[in-house]
C-alpha positions as CSV (number, residue, x, y, z in Angstrom):
1,X,14.2,-86.5,58.1
2,X,13.7,-83.2,56.4
3,X,14.7,-81.3,59.5
4,X,18.3,-82.6,58.9
5,X,18.5,-83.3,55.2
6,X,18.7,-80.3,52.8
7,X,15.8,-79.6,50.6
8,X,18.4,-79.2,47.8
9,X,22.1,-79.1,47.3
10,X,24.4,-77.4,44.8
11,X,27.9,-78.9,44.4
12,X,30.7,-79.2,41.9
13,X,31.2,-82.3,39.8
14,X,34.8,-82.7,40.9
15,X,33.8,-82.8,44.6
16,X,35.1,-79.4,45.7
17,X,33.2,-76.2,45.2
18,X,35.7,-73.3,45.2
19,X,33.4,-70.3,44.4
20,X,30.8,-71.3,47.0
21,X,30.3,-67.7,48.3
22,X,29.2,-66.6,44.8
23,X,26.8,-69.5,44.6
24,X,25.4,-68.9,48.0
25,X,24.8,-65.2,47.3
26,X,23.2,-66.0,43.9
27,X,20.8,-68.7,45.2
28,X,19.8,-66.6,48.3
29,X,18.3,-64.0,45.9
30,X,15.7,-66.5,44.8
31,X,12.3,-65.5,46.4
32,X,11.5,-69.1,47.4
33,X,14.9,-69.9,49.0
34,X,14.7,-69.1,52.7
35,X,18.0,-70.5,53.8
36,X,21.4,-71.4,52.3
37,X,24.6,-72.7,54.0
38,X,27.9,-74.1,52.9
39,X,28.9,-77.6,54.0
40,X,31.6,-80.2,53.8
41,X,30.7,-83.9,53.9
42,X,33.1,-86.7,54.2
43,X,33.2,-90.2,55.6
44,X,35.5,-91.2,58.5
45,X,36.0,-93.5,61.4
46,X,35.4,-92.4,65.0
47,X,37.3,-94.1,67.7
48,X,36.9,-94.0,71.5
49,X,38.8,-96.6,73.5
50,X,38.0,-100.0,71.9
51,X,34.9,-98.7,70.2
52,X,35.1,-97.9,66.4
53,X,32.3,-96.7,64.3
54,X,32.0,-95.5,60.6
55,X,30.6,-92.1,60.6
56,X,29.5,-89.3,58.3
57,X,31.3,-86.1,59.1
58,X,29.7,-82.8,58.2
59,X,31.6,-79.5,58.4
60,X,29.2,-76.6,59.0
61,X,29.1,-72.9,59.9
62,X,26.9,-72.9,63.1
63,X,25.2,-69.6,62.4
64,X,24.3,-70.5,58.8
65,X,23.5,-74.2,59.6
66,X,20.6,-72.9,61.7
67,X,19.0,-71.6,58.5
68,X,18.9,-75.0,56.7
69,X,18.5,-77.7,59.5
70,X,16.9,-78.2,62.9
71,X,20.0,-79.5,64.6
72,X,20.2,-76.4,66.8
73,X,16.7,-77.1,68.1
74,X,17.6,-80.8,68.6
75,X,20.5,-80.5,71.0
76,X,20.2,-82.5,74.2
77,X,23.7,-81.5,75.5
78,X,25.7,-78.4,74.6
79,X,24.8,-76.0,71.8
80,X,25.5,-75.8,68.1
81,X,27.6,-72.6,68.7
82,X,29.9,-74.7,70.8
83,X,31.7,-75.5,67.5
84,X,34.4,-72.9,67.3
85,X,37.0,-72.7,64.5
86,X,40.4,-74.1,65.4
87,X,39.2,-75.8,68.6
88,X,38.4,-79.1,66.9
89,X,35.1,-79.8,68.7
90,X,32.6,-82.3,67.5
91,X,28.8,-82.7,68.0
92,X,27.6,-86.3,67.8
93,X,24.2,-87.9,67.3
94,X,22.8,-89.4,70.5
95,X,23.0,-93.0,69.3
96,X,26.5,-92.5,67.9
97,X,27.6,-91.1,71.3
98,X,26.1,-94.1,73.0
99,X,27.9,-96.5,70.7
100,X,31.2,-94.8,71.3
101,X,30.5,-94.6,75.0
102,X,31.2,-90.8,75.3
103,X,29.6,-87.8,76.9
104,X,30.2,-84.1,76.4
105,X,33.8,-83.2,77.3
106,X,35.2,-86.6,76.3
107,X,37.7,-87.1,73.5
108,X,37.2,-89.1,70.2
109,X,39.7,-89.8,67.4
110,X,38.7,-89.2,63.9
111,X,40.4,-91.2,61.2
112,X,40.2,-89.3,57.9
113,X,40.2,-91.0,54.5
114,X,42.9,-88.4,53.5
115,X,46.3,-90.0,54.0
116,X,49.7,-88.6,55.0
117,X,52.7,-89.5,52.9
118,X,55.7,-90.6,55.0
119,X,58.9,-92.6,54.5
120,X,57.0,-95.5,55.8
121,X,54.4,-95.1,53.1
122,X,50.8,-93.9,53.2
123,X,49.5,-93.4,56.7
124,X,45.9,-92.4,57.7
125,X,45.3,-89.0,59.1
126,X,44.3,-89.0,62.8
127,X,42.8,-86.0,64.7
128,X,41.6,-85.8,68.3
129,X,38.3,-84.0,68.8
130,X,36.5,-83.0,71.9
131,X,32.8,-83.8,72.2
132,X,31.1,-80.4,72.7
133,X,27.5,-81.5,72.2
134,X,25.0,-84.2,71.5
135,X,21.9,-84.0,69.4
136,X,18.8,-86.2,68.9
137,X,16.6,-85.7,65.9
138,X,14.6,-88.9,66.2
139,X,15.8,-90.5,63.0
140,X,18.3,-93.3,63.5
141,X,20.1,-92.6,60.2
142,X,21.3,-89.3,61.6
143,X,21.4,-90.1,65.3
144,X,23.7,-93.1,64.9
145,X,26.1,-91.9,62.2
146,X,26.4,-88.1,61.9
147,X,29.1,-86.0,63.5
148,X,29.2,-82.2,63.1
149,X,32.4,-80.2,63.2
150,X,33.2,-76.6,62.3
151,X,33.7,-76.0,58.6
152,X,37.1,-74.4,58.9
153,X,38.3,-77.5,60.9
154,X,36.9,-79.7,58.2
155,X,38.8,-77.7,55.5
156,X,42.0,-78.2,57.4
157,X,41.4,-81.9,58.1
158,X,40.4,-82.8,54.6
159,X,42.8,-80.5,52.9
160,X,40.2,-78.5,51.0
161,X,41.8,-75.1,51.4
162,X,38.9,-72.6,51.0
163,X,36.7,-75.0,49.1
164,X,33.5,-76.8,50.3
165,X,31.5,-79.8,49.2
166,X,28.6,-77.6,48.3
167,X,25.8,-75.3,49.4
168,X,22.7,-76.7,51.2
169,X,19.3,-75.0,50.6
170,X,16.0,-74.7,52.4
171,X,13.0,-73.6,50.4
172,X,9.6,-72.3,51.6
173,X,7.7,-75.2,49.9
174,X,9.6,-78.5,50.0
175,X,7.4,-80.0,47.3
176,X,8.7,-77.4,44.9
177,X,12.3,-78.2,45.6
178,X,12.9,-80.1,42.4
179,X,11.6,-77.2,40.3
180,X,13.4,-74.5,42.3
181,X,16.7,-76.3,42.3
182,X,16.6,-76.6,38.5
183,X,15.7,-73.0,38.1
184,X,18.7,-72.1,40.2
185,X,21.0,-74.4,38.1
186,X,19.9,-72.6,35.0
187,X,20.5,-69.2,36.5
188,X,24.0,-69.9,37.7
189,X,26.9,-69.2,35.5
190,X,28.8,-72.5,35.6
191,X,28.3,-76.3,35.6
192,X,27.0,-77.6,38.9
193,X,25.5,-80.7,40.2
194,X,22.0,-80.0,41.6
195,X,20.1,-82.6,43.7
196,X,16.9,-82.2,45.8
197,X,15.5,-84.2,48.6
198,X,13.3,-86.4,46.4
199,X,16.5,-87.8,44.8
200,X,18.4,-88.2,48.0
201,X,15.5,-90.0,49.6
202,X,13.8,-91.5,46.5
203,X,12.4,-94.6,48.3
204,X,10.6,-92.5,50.9
205,X,9.3,-90.1,48.2
206,X,7.9,-92.9,46.1
207,X,6.2,-94.4,49.1
208,X,4.7,-90.9,49.8
209,X,3.5,-90.6,46.2
210,X,1.9,-94.1,46.5
211,X,0.0,-93.0,49.7
């Protein structure tokens, strides 16, 4: 689970972090932060033929994503670097690819929650993506619902300009993540939402504490 979920995230309260480079540079100076990467996270619908599946779409920068997750080590087809800006490639979890009935090289359609305004009214935004890779991390939550695309493609698709959802962090001691993330929040000049893995996965963490 922690190979894919961030140890901590820093985001803006309004949903779009504009000054993410400044935040990333600032948090990377903390001695206990060993990785930081921007990301965009949205929900969408993936369609292939008659198959439709609700999915979590994460926009990433491949070279930086390697610093905060193990997805590059979990590829069963293709590579993380197959995601190239402007080419609208997508990497799917193995169970999600099976549900949609697709392999590497096939096409899927992503229905974005962002809408286009036309004379006919509000229309959903549709974009065709090419499957350029498949990963398997061994946790159904990710393998069955997560799709990765390049961050620049996500910015265009979700109309975020140069903004992102936030910055994902990896720390050297995951049990210190709650303390480190709050130290970082206090050091940053601005109002940010800071969450760590014990909040994202509180049920698991409480069970772990009980054990």
